[in-house]
N, C-alpha and C positions, 0 to 999 in steps of 0.2 A: 268666793270671797275675792275682793279686789286686792291689788298690790298694796294700796293705801291701808286697807283693813288689816292685812297681814303685818304691815309695819307697826300699826298701833298695837296689835297683840304682842309683837316682839318687844316693843317698848314697855308694855305693861309687865311682861315677863322679867325684863331687866329691873324694873322698879321693885317688883316683888322679891326678886333675888337679893337686891341690895338691902331691902328692909329685913329680910330673913337673916342676912349676915349681921346686921345691927342687933337683931333680937338674940342671936346666939353669942354675941361678944360679951365676955364676962367683965370687961373693963367698963361697960356701960351700966349706969345705976339701974337697979331692979325696977323702979317706977317707970323709967324711960323704956325699958324693954317691954314692960306690960302695955304701955301706950302704943308702942310700935306694933305689938301683937294685935291690939284692937284696930289699928290702922290697916293691917293686912286683912283682917276680917272684913272691913269696910270695902276693900278693893276686890275681894273675891266674890262679889255679888254676881249671880248668874243672869238676872233679868236686865235686858237692855235699857229699860226705862230707869232702872235704879243705878246704872253705871255712873251717870253724871252726878247723882246725889252722893254716891259712895266716894267718888273722886273729890268732890267738894268737901265732904266731911273729913276725908283723909288729909287734905291740904290744911284745913283749919286745925286739926289735931297736931300735925307735924309743925305748923307754924308756932303753935304754943310750945311744943317741945323744944324747938330751936332756940327759944328764949330762956330755957332753964339754965341757970348758972352752973349746975353740977355736971353738965354734959361735957365730955372731953371734946376738944376743938376739932379733932378729925371726924368724930361722929356728927358734930354740928355741921361740918362741911358736907358730909354724906346726906344729912337731912335736907340741906339746901339743894343738893343735886336732885333728890327725889321730888322735892316741891317744884323745882323748875321743870322736870320732866312731866309731872302731873298737870301743871298749868298749861303746858303746850298741847294737851289733849283736847 
C-alpha cells in the first residue's frame, strides 16, 4: 500500500471515530444518533467499488442531518468537519 493509501485509511479511521463519538453522545437527539449509525454502516463497506458510493451516501445523509434544527451547535460543527473530510477523499 502506498503512503497516500495509508493516509486515506487513517483519515477514514478519524472520520469513523468522530462519528462514533457523536453516536455515543447522549446530548444528541436519538433520531440523529440513529442516522449517524446508518452513516457509519455506509462507510464500513469492504468492496472498493462501493467505497465511493458509500462516501457519497454518507455525505448526503450528513448534509441532511446538519440542517436539523434540533442538533446541538457543537455536534453540527462536528458533522461539518466529517463532511469536509469525506469530500476531500
